[in-house]
C-alpha angles and dihedrals in degrees: 000000000000124000095251092056091047090053091049093051093045093052092046092050093049093049092044089053090052092047090057093060108102124224116237097210131049132356094297132141139169122242129195124217116192116188101180097173090068095023096240119145126186138185111199129190111215137173144061132303106193102307095336120103114228118203121143143130110257096179133012120180132169135184108229123174092344095309131104110239115200103205096176132000122186097166123117099234097034128244091242090062091050092049091051091048087052091055103264110142116239090237088063094056123080119194095216092179089070119080112259093246092057099045094083089067096053099075089238130100116293094214 
């Protein structure tokens, strides 16, 4: 299996695991959206908490030029940590939510 396919499967498994975690309050659930043709992967939080509508992107990752870009990450542990634990090298992960000028200090890929 090639590296790109391994990255796709790894991201999908991590996001699927997060989607299975139930919320204790409200009628809220997580939903995954995998758009493999353009290598864009989302984890959305959707539902109602009392009379308040909940709809936001918890995680957005993309595979761009052979690297995993984390565009947003609202998880406690951090998707980057989970990717590393799954065997993805730090130099293949870009923390896209950090400004470009700060990425060089993160220990992850700059772009």
